[in-house]
C-alpha positions in Angstrom: 62.9 -270.1 -43.2 60.4 -270.3 -40.5 56.5 -271.9 -41.6 53.9 -269.4 -41.3 52.2 -270.5 -37.8 55.6 -270.3 -36.6 55.8 -266.8 -37.8 52.7 -265.6 -36.8 53.3 -266.8 -33.4 56.8 -264.5 -33.2 55.0 -261.5 -34.2 52.3 -262.2 -31.7 55.3 -262.5 -29.1 57.5 -259.8 -30.2 53.7 -257.8 -30.3 53.7 -258.4 -26.3 56.6 -258.3 -25.1 58.5 -256.5 -27.3 59.5 -252.7 -28.0 56.3 -252.0 -29.1 54.5 -253.4 -26.4 51.7 -251.4 -24.0 53.2 -250.3 -21.1 51.7 -251.3 -17.7 51.6 -249.5 -14.5 51.2 -250.8 -10.9 49.6 -248.8 -8.4 48.8 -249.8 -4.6 45.6 -248.8 -3.2 45.0 -247.2 -0.2 41.9 -246.2 1.4 41.5 -242.6 1.9 40.3 -242.9 5.5 44.1 -244.1 6.4 44.8 -240.5 5.1 42.9 -238.4 7.2 43.1 -239.6 10.5 46.8 -239.0 10.7 46.2 -235.1 9.2 43.3 -235.1 12.1 46.2 -236.1 14.4 48.5 -233.5 13.0 46.5 -231.0 13.1 45.4 -231.5 16.7 48.9 -231.6 18.0 50.1 -228.8 16.3 46.9 -226.3 17.8 47.6 -227.9 21.4 51.1 -227.0 21.2 50.0 -223.1 19.6 48.0 -223.0 22.6 50.3 -224.4 25.7 52.6 -221.6 24.1 50.3 -218.8 24.2 49.5 -219.9 27.9 53.0 -220.3 28.9 53.6 -216.5 27.5 50.9 -214.9 29.2 51.8 -216.6 32.5 55.0 -215.3 32.1 53.9 -211.5 31.6 51.4 -211.7 34.7 54.5 -213.2 36.5 56.8 -210.1 35.7 54.1 -207.5 36.7 53.2 -209.4 39.8 57.1 -208.8 40.3 57.2 -205.6 39.5 54.5 -204.8 41.9 56.2 -206.4 45.1 59.5 -204.4 44.1 57.3 -201.3 44.0 55.7 -202.3 47.3 59.2 -202.9 49.1 60.2 -198.9 48.2 57.1 -197.8 49.1 57.5 -200.2 52.8 61.2 -198.4 53.2 60.0 -194.6 52.4 56.8 -195.1 54.9 59.6 -196.5 57.7 61.9 -193.6 57.1 58.8 -191.0 57.2 57.4 -192.6 60.6 60.5 -192.2 62.2 60.8 -188.1 60.7 57.4 -187.7 62.5 58.3 -189.5 65.4 61.2 -187.2 65.5 59.3 -184.2 64.7 56.5 -184.8 66.7 58.9 -184.6 69.9 60.8 -181.9 68.7 59.9 -177.7 69.4 61.5 -176.6 66.2 59.2 -178.4 63.9 56.3 -176.3 63.2 52.7 -177.9 63.3 52.1 -177.8 59.5 55.2 -179.8 59.0 54.1 -182.4 61.0 50.8 -182.7 59.5 52.0 -182.7 56.2 54.1 -186.0 57.0 51.5 -187.5 58.8 48.9 -186.8 55.7 51.8 -188.3 53.6 52.0 -191.4 55.9 48.2 -191.8 55.5 48.8 -191.5 51.6 51.4 -194.2 51.5 49.9 -196.7 53.6 46.7 -196.5 51.5 48.8 -196.9 48.5 50.9 -200.1 50.3 47.0 -201.5 50.8 46.6 -200.6 47.2 49.4 -202.4 45.6 48.8 -205.6 48.3 45.3 -205.7 46.4 47.0 -205.4 42.8 49.6 -208.2 43.9 46.9 -210.8 45.2 44.8 -209.8 42.0 47.7 -210.5 39.5 48.5 -213.9 41.2 45.2 -215.0 41.1 44.9 -213.6 37.0 48.1 -215.9 36.4 46.1 -218.5 34.0 45.7 -222.3 35.6 46.2 -225.2 33.3 43.1 -227.0 32.8 40.7 -224.1 34.1 38.2 -222.4 31.8 37.3 -218.8 31.5 36.2 -217.1 34.9 35.1 -213.3 35.3 35.1 -211.6 38.6 34.6 -208.5 40.4 37.2 -207.3 42.6 38.0 -204.5 45.2 34.3 -202.8 45.3 33.9 -199.7 47.3 31.2 -197.3 47.8 32.2 -193.9 49.5 29.8 -190.7 50.4 30.5 -187.6 48.5 27.7 -185.7 49.7 24.3 -186.4 51.4 22.6 -187.8 48.9 25.4 -188.8 46.8 27.6 -191.3 46.4 31.0 -193.1 44.4 31.4 -196.2 43.4 35.1 -198.0 42.5 35.4 -201.4 41.3 37.7 -204.0 39.4 36.5 -206.6 37.2 39.4 -209.4 36.5 38.8 -211.7 33.6 40.7 -215.3 33.3 40.6 -216.0 29.3 40.9 -219.4 27.3 41.6 -220.8 24.4 37.5 -220.4 23.5 37.2 -216.8 25.1 40.3 -214.5 24.4 37.7 -211.1 25.8 34.9 -211.0 27.8 31.7 -208.8 26.7 29.0 -207.5 29.0 27.2 -205.5 31.1 27.4 -203.8 34.9 24.3 -203.6 36.5 24.1 -202.1 40.2 21.7 -203.0 42.7 21.2 -200.5 45.2 18.9 -201.2 48.5 18.3 -197.8 50.4 15.5 -197.1 53.5 13.2 -194.3 52.7 10.2 -192.9 54.7 10.2 -196.4 56.5 10.3 -198.3 53.8 12.6 -200.6 51.5 13.8 -199.6 48.3 16.0 -201.0 45.5 16.9 -199.2 42.6 18.9 -200.4 39.3 21.5 -199.1 37.4 21.1 -198.6 34.5 17.1 -198.2 34.8 16.6 -199.7 31.3 19.3 -202.2 29.4 20.2 -199.9 26.9 19.8 -196.6 28.1 23.6 -196.0 28.6 27.1 -197.5 27.6 28.6 -196.3 30.6 28.0 -199.7 32.1 28.8 -201.6 28.5 31.8 -204.1 29.1 35.1 -205.2 27.5 37.8 -207.1 29.1 40.6 -208.6 28.5 42.2 -209.6 31.5 41.3 -206.7 34.1 38.9 -203.2 34.0 38.8 -200.7 36.4 35.3 -198.7 36.5 34.2 -196.3 38.8 30.9 -193.6 38.9 28.2 -191.8 40.7 24.3 -192.8 41.7 22.2 -190.5 43.7 19.3 -191.5 46.4 16.6 -189.4 47.6 16.9 -186.6 49.9 16.7 -188.4 53.3 17.4 -192.0 52.0 20.0 -194.2 54.1 21.9 -196.3 52.4 21.7 -200.3 53.1 23.6 -202.0 50.1 25.2 -202.0 46.6 25.5 -205.1 45.0 27.5 -205.2 41.1 26.8 -207.9 39.1 28.4 -208.9 35.8 25.6 -210.0 32.9 26.3 -211.3 29.9 23.4 -211.1 28.2 20.6 -212.0 30.7 23.1 -214.8 32.5 24.5 -213.6 35.7 28.3 -214.1 35.8 29.5 -212.8 38.8 28.2 -210.4 41.9 29.7 -208.9 44.6 28.5 -206.8 47.6 30.4 -203.4 48.3 32.4 -202.1 51.2 30.8 -199.4 52.6 
């Protein structure tokens, strides 16, 4: 039979290493900085992949639009060639009435104008295809002013916007600076006359926006030039002189 001292040691041994011994959990310590850095890298990688996919889809849509415009231009050219040959024959044939000739010539002129507009649209769409590394760009395209009456004019313009990830659309306002000569003095008219006078000049552009309108000058005024300005707040983003 063990002595009391030996029995005491046995009880202490069982208490420490036996079934009733306390449980010990071992955990490895990992600094939180080592967890944040991989999470940030993963988030940046996913964001970059999403942006690249969006740019690729946008470029593909614009390329399809350009191809459709080119196909339409080819069809217009074929029709124009046919009508020219018909008009040439008609002018030399006595049996074709003058009214028919004038109609054919008018149709030819209309097709030539449509072909010129299609060429401009193709160039515009090609410029709108996003280029990697370029930021958002706003431009005034195809700005024309035509005279409708003695002192009334009509303007037409196209505003093109190339977005980026931070700027998916553009909001601003249009301003027309009209220079004219009246009573021997050079004058300038700004439209709109006040910044908040009309919503007609407010702009909201996703890719491109066509805008047209009218303005009048005093009787006897001679138009010298018109400049279209695109403003964001008080910052000038783009400008272009009109073709008169």
